[in-house]
PLY file of the C-alpha trace (Angstrom):
ply
format ascii 1.0
element vertex 388
property float x
property float y
property float z
element edge 387
property int vertex1
property int vertex2
end_header
12.64 63.30 21.38
11.41 65.90 24.13
8.76 66.90 21.82
7.92 63.09 20.38
7.17 62.73 23.34
5.30 65.61 24.53
2.61 64.64 21.62
2.37 61.77 22.89
0.96 62.27 25.94
-1.09 65.45 24.03
-2.89 62.76 21.87
-3.75 60.54 25.34
-5.57 63.26 27.02
-7.30 64.35 24.07
-8.82 60.73 23.54
-9.45 60.80 27.42
-11.45 64.11 26.99
-13.03 62.79 23.67
-14.30 59.81 25.92
-15.90 61.57 29.07
-17.76 64.08 25.99
-18.71 60.48 24.59
-19.54 58.16 27.23
-21.84 61.47 28.73
-23.34 61.77 25.35
-24.12 58.16 24.71
-25.60 57.92 28.53
-28.51 60.06 27.95
-31.38 59.02 28.45
-34.61 60.24 26.63
-35.95 61.41 29.84
-32.73 63.66 31.46
-31.93 62.19 35.19
-29.31 61.64 37.63
-28.29 58.65 35.94
-26.40 60.82 33.09
-24.51 61.83 35.37
-23.37 59.32 37.67
-21.86 57.25 34.61
-19.83 60.64 33.67
-18.81 61.64 38.05
-17.48 57.78 37.97
-15.30 57.95 34.26
-13.94 60.69 35.36
-13.39 59.05 38.89
-11.97 56.82 36.76
-9.39 59.24 34.61
-8.37 60.14 38.10
-7.03 56.98 39.63
-5.83 56.31 36.27
-3.96 59.26 35.52
-2.18 58.96 39.29
-1.14 55.32 39.05
0.23 55.87 34.92
2.03 59.15 36.59
3.53 57.21 39.43
4.58 54.17 37.33
6.07 56.33 34.76
8.89 57.54 37.00
9.80 54.29 38.28
13.08 53.24 37.01
13.46 50.62 34.11
15.52 48.16 35.70
12.82 48.14 38.39
10.53 46.71 35.88
12.45 43.40 35.83
12.22 42.70 39.06
8.34 43.75 39.58
7.09 41.91 36.45
6.80 38.25 38.47
5.24 39.59 41.52
2.91 41.52 39.06
2.45 38.78 37.40
1.88 36.09 40.09
-0.02 38.67 42.29
-2.92 38.72 39.17
-2.90 34.81 38.87
-3.43 34.90 42.14
-6.92 37.51 41.84
-7.43 35.55 38.68
-8.12 32.19 41.48
-9.42 34.25 43.65
-12.56 35.58 40.81
-13.24 32.24 40.08
-14.44 31.20 43.98
-17.93 31.25 44.90
-18.42 34.35 47.72
-15.29 36.39 46.38
-16.21 36.73 42.55
-19.94 37.69 41.40
-21.52 35.62 39.58
-23.25 37.68 36.49
-24.98 36.12 33.48
-22.89 32.56 34.16
-19.62 34.41 34.61
-17.78 34.93 37.32
-15.30 37.26 35.99
-15.15 40.34 37.90
-14.77 41.73 42.41
-18.45 43.67 43.40
-18.33 45.80 46.12
-21.60 47.85 45.90
-21.76 49.64 43.00
-18.10 49.31 41.92
-16.80 46.43 40.19
-13.13 44.95 39.28
-11.87 42.58 36.49
-8.45 41.15 37.31
-8.49 40.21 34.13
-8.05 43.04 32.31
-4.93 43.72 34.94
-3.40 40.36 33.25
-2.90 42.64 29.87
0.10 44.39 32.26
1.30 41.81 33.76
1.30 38.50 30.97
3.68 40.65 28.43
5.59 42.37 31.14
6.64 38.87 32.30
7.03 36.82 29.50
9.44 39.44 27.73
11.23 39.46 31.53
11.94 35.11 30.97
12.88 35.41 27.80
15.62 38.49 28.57
16.92 35.60 31.19
16.64 33.15 28.76
17.67 34.50 25.24
20.53 32.46 25.01
18.61 29.53 25.12
15.31 30.15 23.77
16.25 27.57 20.79
16.24 24.53 22.88
13.02 22.61 23.57
14.37 22.13 26.68
15.07 25.29 27.94
13.06 27.33 25.73
9.58 26.24 25.68
8.21 26.12 29.38
10.47 28.06 31.12
9.33 30.75 29.15
5.96 30.39 27.59
4.40 28.64 31.22
2.71 32.44 32.24
0.66 32.24 29.28
-0.63 28.07 29.81
-1.22 29.54 33.79
-3.12 32.37 32.26
-5.67 32.02 29.26
-6.87 28.72 30.82
-8.25 30.39 34.00
-9.78 33.25 32.01
-11.60 30.80 30.59
-12.59 29.06 33.01
-14.20 32.47 33.41
-15.58 31.95 31.60
-14.87 34.48 28.92
-13.84 32.99 24.94
-12.58 36.57 23.88
-10.26 37.89 26.75
-8.69 34.36 26.77
-7.60 34.71 22.99
-6.82 38.01 23.22
-4.63 37.03 25.92
-3.31 33.93 24.20
-2.28 36.92 21.70
-0.05 39.32 23.64
1.90 36.40 24.95
2.17 34.88 21.46
3.52 38.24 20.23
5.12 38.77 23.34
7.85 35.66 22.67
7.27 36.38 19.14
9.47 39.77 19.69
11.28 38.41 21.92
12.63 35.85 19.55
10.94 32.97 19.83
11.32 30.23 16.97
8.82 29.85 14.15
8.89 26.26 14.92
8.04 26.64 18.72
4.57 29.08 17.21
3.33 26.33 14.56
3.64 23.37 17.30
1.72 25.85 19.72
-0.73 26.83 17.41
-1.02 23.41 16.51
-2.51 21.97 19.87
-3.95 25.11 20.72
-6.43 25.32 17.47
-8.42 21.90 18.28
-7.78 23.34 22.23
-10.31 26.19 21.01
-12.74 24.82 18.63
-13.35 22.59 21.37
-14.42 25.36 23.77
-16.68 26.37 21.04
-18.22 23.80 19.77
-18.96 23.09 24.09
-20.55 25.96 24.59
-23.79 26.79 22.02
-23.25 30.57 23.31
-20.46 30.65 21.35
-21.92 29.37 18.09
-24.89 31.09 17.59
-21.99 34.46 17.99
-19.96 32.62 15.42
-23.90 31.80 13.47
-25.28 35.13 13.28
-22.03 36.75 12.35
-22.25 35.12 9.14
-25.57 35.74 9.02
-24.82 39.35 8.85
-22.77 39.00 5.90
-25.21 37.06 4.52
-27.99 39.15 4.78
-27.74 41.70 7.62
-31.46 41.37 8.09
-30.66 38.40 9.68
-27.64 39.62 12.02
-27.79 39.01 15.44
-29.68 42.83 17.17
-26.36 43.92 18.97
-24.93 44.05 14.80
-28.09 45.19 13.44
-28.57 47.74 15.83
-24.02 48.91 15.03
-24.29 49.00 11.62
-27.93 50.83 11.66
-26.53 53.66 14.34
-23.09 53.97 12.04
-25.31 54.34 9.14
-27.63 56.77 10.81
-24.89 59.91 11.21
-24.02 60.08 7.18
-20.83 62.13 6.31
-20.70 64.72 9.29
-23.20 63.27 12.46
-26.59 63.89 13.29
-24.94 66.06 16.03
-23.59 65.99 19.35
-25.48 64.43 22.23
-28.59 64.02 19.16
-28.44 60.29 18.60
-31.51 58.76 18.68
-29.93 55.26 18.49
-28.78 55.28 22.08
-31.87 56.14 23.26
-33.62 52.68 23.44
-32.37 50.95 20.96
-28.38 50.34 20.97
-27.38 48.21 23.62
-24.05 49.07 25.70
-23.63 52.58 24.12
-21.23 53.91 26.49
-19.21 50.78 26.06
-19.03 48.13 24.01
-20.44 49.74 21.15
-19.35 53.61 21.58
-17.69 53.75 18.49
-21.11 53.79 16.86
-22.59 56.81 18.23
-19.94 58.24 17.49
-20.61 57.84 13.83
-23.91 58.56 14.65
-23.27 62.37 16.18
-19.80 63.23 14.39
-20.42 61.06 11.25
-17.70 58.89 9.30
-15.27 62.06 9.64
-15.61 61.75 13.46
-15.01 58.16 13.16
-12.16 58.45 11.18
-11.05 61.42 13.58
-10.82 59.03 16.17
-9.12 56.17 14.12
-5.76 58.94 12.85
-6.01 60.02 16.44
-5.19 56.26 17.15
-3.09 55.98 14.28
-0.93 58.59 15.56
-0.32 57.55 19.80
0.81 54.23 17.40
2.98 56.08 15.44
4.38 58.19 18.39
5.28 55.75 20.81
6.95 53.74 18.21
9.05 57.17 17.50
9.63 57.00 21.35
11.18 53.56 21.59
13.68 54.32 19.18
15.18 55.53 22.56
16.25 52.40 23.95
17.90 49.14 22.30
16.46 46.66 20.06
16.02 43.03 21.37
15.91 44.37 24.98
13.71 43.76 28.05
12.71 47.11 27.92
11.92 47.66 24.07
10.20 44.23 24.21
7.85 44.69 26.63
7.18 48.25 25.58
6.36 47.37 21.56
3.97 44.95 23.80
2.29 46.79 25.68
1.34 49.40 23.22
0.56 47.21 20.70
-1.44 45.51 23.11
-3.95 48.58 23.79
-4.19 49.63 20.20
-5.01 45.61 19.26
-7.95 45.75 21.71
-8.78 49.46 19.62
-8.59 47.36 16.45
-10.58 44.25 17.74
-13.38 47.05 19.34
-13.87 49.27 15.96
-13.87 45.36 14.18
-16.40 44.25 16.18
-19.21 47.20 15.86
-18.59 47.43 11.94
-19.27 44.08 12.12
-15.65 42.66 10.83
-14.96 40.19 13.69
-18.00 38.05 15.47
-19.48 40.74 18.80
-17.35 40.35 22.25
-17.68 42.79 24.44
-14.28 44.62 24.23
-14.05 47.74 25.24
-12.48 50.89 23.40
-10.05 51.44 25.75
-9.52 55.37 26.77
-13.30 56.05 25.18
-15.86 53.74 26.65
-17.19 53.80 30.05
-15.66 51.41 32.64
-13.77 51.45 35.06
-11.09 48.26 35.11
-10.17 48.91 31.12
-9.57 52.62 31.40
-7.15 52.22 34.30
-5.22 49.21 33.13
-5.28 50.88 29.74
-3.80 54.45 31.31
-1.21 52.34 33.64
-0.10 50.38 30.82
0.87 53.99 29.34
2.98 54.52 32.42
4.73 51.60 32.13
5.20 52.19 28.05
6.44 56.25 29.66
8.67 54.46 32.28
10.81 51.89 29.53
11.05 54.23 26.55
12.52 56.45 29.17
16.36 57.42 27.68
18.82 55.27 29.23
21.21 58.04 31.44
18.32 59.64 32.33
16.26 56.23 33.73
19.48 54.60 35.35
18.37 51.28 33.96
21.44 50.10 33.89
21.96 48.08 36.55
25.53 47.07 37.73
26.27 43.16 38.59
26.67 44.35 42.52
23.47 45.83 42.01
21.33 43.43 40.41
22.64 40.66 43.47
21.58 43.18 45.64
18.14 43.22 44.26
17.33 39.72 43.94
18.84 39.58 47.80
16.57 42.36 49.38
13.33 40.68 46.59
14.42 37.40 47.74
13.48 36.79 43.94
16.09 35.46 40.76
15.67 38.20 38.58
16.86 38.39 34.85
20.64 39.60 34.37
21.73 43.22 33.76
22.64 42.67 30.67
19.66 41.96 29.34
18.01 45.35 29.82
0 1
1 2
2 3
3 4
4 5
5 6
6 7
7 8
8 9
9 10
10 11
11 12
12 13
13 14
14 15
15 16
16 17
17 18
18 19
19 20
20 21
21 22
22 23
23 24
24 25
25 26
26 27
27 28
28 29
29 30
30 31
31 32
32 33
33 34
34 35
35 36
36 37
37 38
38 39
39 40
40 41
41 42
42 43
43 44
44 45
45 46
46 47
47 48
48 49
49 50
50 51
51 52
52 53
53 54
54 55
55 56
56 57
57 58
58 59
59 60
60 61
61 62
62 63
63 64
64 65
65 66
66 67
67 68
68 69
69 70
70 71
71 72
72 73
73 74
74 75
75 76
76 77
77 78
78 79
79 80
80 81
81 82
82 83
83 84
84 85
85 86
86 87
87 88
88 89
89 90
90 91
91 92
92 93
93 94
94 95
95 96
96 97
97 98
98 99
99 100
100 101
101 102
102 103
103 104
104 105
105 106
106 107
107 108
108 109
109 110
110 111
111 112
112 113
113 114
114 115
115 116
116 117
117 118
118 119
119 120
120 121
121 122
122 123
123 124
124 125
125 126
126 127
127 128
128 129
129 130
130 131
131 132
132 133
133 134
134 135
135 136
136 137
137 138
138 139
139 140
140 141
141 142
142 143
143 144
144 145
145 146
146 147
147 148
148 149
149 150
150 151
151 152
152 153
153 154
154 155
155 156
156 157
157 158
158 159
159 160
160 161
161 162
162 163
163 164
164 165
165 166
166 167
167 168
168 169
169 170
170 171
171 172
172 173
173 174
174 175
175 176
176 177
177 178
178 179
179 180
180 181
181 182
182 183
183 184
184 185
185 186
186 187
187 188
188 189
189 190
190 191
191 192
192 193
193 194
194 195
195 196
196 197
197 198
198 199
199 200
200 201
201 202
202 203
203 204
204 205
205 206
206 207
207 208
208 209
209 210
210 211
211 212
212 213
213 214
214 215
215 216
216 217
217 218
218 219
219 220
220 221
221 222
222 223
223 224
224 225
225 226
226 227
227 228
228 229
229 230
230 231
231 232
232 233
233 234
234 235
235 236
236 237
237 238
238 239
239 240
240 241
241 242
242 243
243 244
244 245
245 246
246 247
247 248
248 249
249 250
250 251
251 252
252 253
253 254
254 255
255 256
256 257
257 258
258 259
259 260
260 261
261 262
262 263
263 264
264 265
265 266
266 267
267 268
268 269
269 270
270 271
271 272
272 273
273 274
274 275
275 276
276 277
277 278
278 279
279 280
280 281
281 282
282 283
283 284
284 285
285 286
286 287
287 288
288 289
289 290
290 291
291 292
292 293
293 294
294 295
295 296
296 297
297 298
298 299
299 300
300 301
301 302
302 303
303 304
304 305
305 306
306 307
307 308
308 309
309 310
310 311
311 312
312 313
313 314
314 315
315 316
316 317
317 318
318 319
319 320
320 321
321 322
322 323
323 324
324 325
325 326
326 327
327 328
328 329
329 330
330 331
331 332
332 333
333 334
334 335
335 336
336 337
337 338
338 339
339 340
340 341
341 342
342 343
343 344
344 345
345 346
346 347
347 348
348 349
349 350
350 351
351 352
352 353
353 354
354 355
355 356
356 357
357 358
358 359
359 360
360 361
361 362
362 363
363 364
364 365
365 366
366 367
367 368
368 369
369 370
370 371
371 372
372 373
373 374
374 375
375 376
376 377
377 378
378 379
379 380
380 381
381 382
382 383
383 384
384 385
385 386
386 387
C-alpha cells in the first residue's frame, strides 16, 4: 500500500512539474517580456500554497473530516452569498464569481467542489438507515445541493453549477440514494436547466455554435476553431516545446482553459495522450488506495468522490478542447494556470490522502465517548461513529 501511495503522489508531482512547464510555454509572447515570468512566478506561488495545504490536510485524522464537513460547507456557502454582494464580489463581464484584491483573485465556487461532496456524504452516513424514506431520505440529505447550485447559477456560472450538481448527485449515488429519488430529481432539475439556458441568449449561442462545429467546422465558434487548428498543427510528435505558433496571437486562454491544445501542438498526439495516460494512472492508483478503507462508509464515499470529481474535470476540459461538448471555461487541474482551481485541486488530493490512510494509522475509529465529547466541544451535531 505504501508503494501505491508513493506512486500516486509521484504521479501528481509529475503533473505539477509538467503543468508549470506548460504554463511557462503557453504564456510566451511574440516578443519576450516580463509578463511571461509573472505568469510562471505566480503559478509556482500557487503550487507552493497548494502543496502546504495539501500536506496539512493529509495529516488530519479521518474522524475529524466528518466533524469539519458541516463547518466547511456553511463557510463556503457564506462566501458564495458574499461574492454576489456589490462591493465584495468583483464583477467581470457581467458575472460576480470572484473576490479580488489587487491582481489576485479567488473563486469560492471552486472550494464548493470539496465542501459539497464531504457534506453530502456526511449527511448520507448520518441518515443511512432512512435513505429509502421520502420524508427523512430526500431533503435532509440533498438540501446542500439545493442551496449551493442556485447560488452559483445566479453569479451566473451555469457550467460550474451543473458540475456541482453532478458532483452532488454522484455523492448521493455512492452513498446509496434510491434510484427513484434520482428520477424525481431529474424530472424537476432538467426543465429548470432548460429554462435557464433559454433565458440567456449567449448560452443558446454556445450550444448552436457547438452543433455547427460538427456540421461544418469552418463555421465553428472562434474558440473551438482555434483549439482544433492548434491540436491539428502538432501532428504526431509536435513542433517542439515552446515553439508553438497558435498561442502567440490566435488561441484564446492558451495558458488556462485551452492549455491542452498547446500541449497537442507542441508535443503532438503522443504528448497529449501521455497526459491522459498519466491521469488514468492517478485514478487507478487512487482507486487502489481506496481498498484500505471499508466500503459504504463516509470515508470511502467522500474519498471516491473527491478523486472522481478531479478526474471528471480533466475529462471535461479535454472534451471542450476537442469539441466533444459545448465550450465552457473549465481549467485542466494541475496543468492550467490559475490559483483557485490549482490550490483547491491540491487540497482535494490532500483530503483524499487523509481519508484513504489505513484505519489503524489514522485512528479513525471514534468511540461513543469520544464522539460525544467532540460534539460537545464543537456544539455541532455530527454523524455517529459507526458510519466512519
